[in-house]
C-alpha positions as CSV (number, residue, x, y, z in Angstrom):
1,M,-11.5,-12.8,-4.1
2,E,-8.6,-14.5,-5.9
3,R,-6.8,-11.2,-5.9
4,D,-7.2,-10.9,-2.2
5,I,-5.7,-14.3,-1.7
6,R,-2.7,-13.5,-3.9
7,D,-2.2,-10.2,-2.1
8,G,-2.4,-11.9,1.3
9,A,0.1,-14.6,0.2
10,E,2.5,-12.0,-1.2
11,H,2.2,-10.0,2.1
12,C,3.1,-13.1,4.1
13,R,6.1,-13.8,1.9
14,R,7.3,-10.2,2.4
15,L,6.9,-10.5,6.2
16,A,8.7,-13.8,6.3
17,A,11.6,-12.3,4.3
18,E,11.7,-9.2,6.5
19,Y,11.4,-11.0,9.8
20,P,13.6,-14.2,10.0
21,W,11.8,-15.5,13.2
22,V,8.6,-16.0,11.2
23,A,10.0,-19.2,9.5
24,S,10.9,-20.9,12.8
25,E,7.7,-19.8,14.6
26,R,5.2,-20.4,11.7
27,Q,4.3,-23.9,12.9
28,F,2.9,-22.4,16.1
29,F,0.6,-19.8,14.4
30,G,-3.0,-20.3,15.3
31,R,-2.5,-23.2,17.6
32,P,-5.1,-23.1,20.5
33,G,-3.5,-22.0,23.8
34,G,-0.2,-21.0,22.2
35,D,1.6,-17.6,21.9
36,Y,0.0,-17.1,18.5
37,D,-3.6,-18.1,19.3
38,W,-5.2,-15.1,17.6
39,A,-8.7,-16.1,18.6
40,A,-7.9,-16.2,22.3
41,R,-6.2,-12.7,22.4
42,D,-8.1,-9.4,22.6
43,P,-6.1,-7.0,20.5
44,E,-7.5,-3.9,22.2
45,A,-6.6,-5.2,25.7
46,A,-3.1,-6.1,24.4
47,F,-2.7,-2.6,23.0
48,A,-3.8,-1.1,26.3
49,D,-1.3,-3.2,28.1
50,L,1.5,-2.1,25.7
51,E,0.6,1.6,26.2
52,K,0.6,1.2,30.0
53,A,4.0,-0.6,29.9
54,E,5.5,2.1,27.6
55,A,4.2,4.9,29.9
56,T,5.8,3.2,32.9
57,L,9.0,2.7,31.0
58,G,9.0,6.4,30.1
59,R,8.5,7.5,33.7
60,L,11.2,5.2,34.9
61,G,13.7,6.0,32.2
62,S,13.4,9.8,32.7
63,G,15.0,9.5,36.1
64,L,18.0,7.5,35.0
65,N,21.4,8.8,33.9
66,K,21.9,6.9,30.7
67,R,25.6,7.8,30.5
68,A,26.3,6.1,33.8
69,R,27.4,2.5,33.6
70,Y,27.2,-0.3,36.1
71,P,30.6,-1.4,37.5
72,D,32.1,-4.6,36.1
73,P,31.3,-7.3,38.7
74,N,34.5,-9.1,37.8
75,P,37.0,-6.5,36.8
76,N,40.1,-8.8,37.0
77,P,39.1,-12.2,35.8
78,R,41.7,-15.0,36.3
79,P,42.9,-16.7,33.2
80,D,42.0,-20.3,33.0
């Protein structure tokens, strides 16, 4: 059990080093009603929502010309 605790702590340290946002958001992890309330979230439902969103994005993205650019809304800005 002590080994599991050490492995878990090491994994958390690696994640915090790899993802800078973890340090600033850590205080919110596990708080009831928050974005990181793991008990209130259903991982299977969240994964299903993600798959649905990715499928929709794939359908929408296939009809777009990715080389086309939107025109600049302010092509000649006045200097201040």
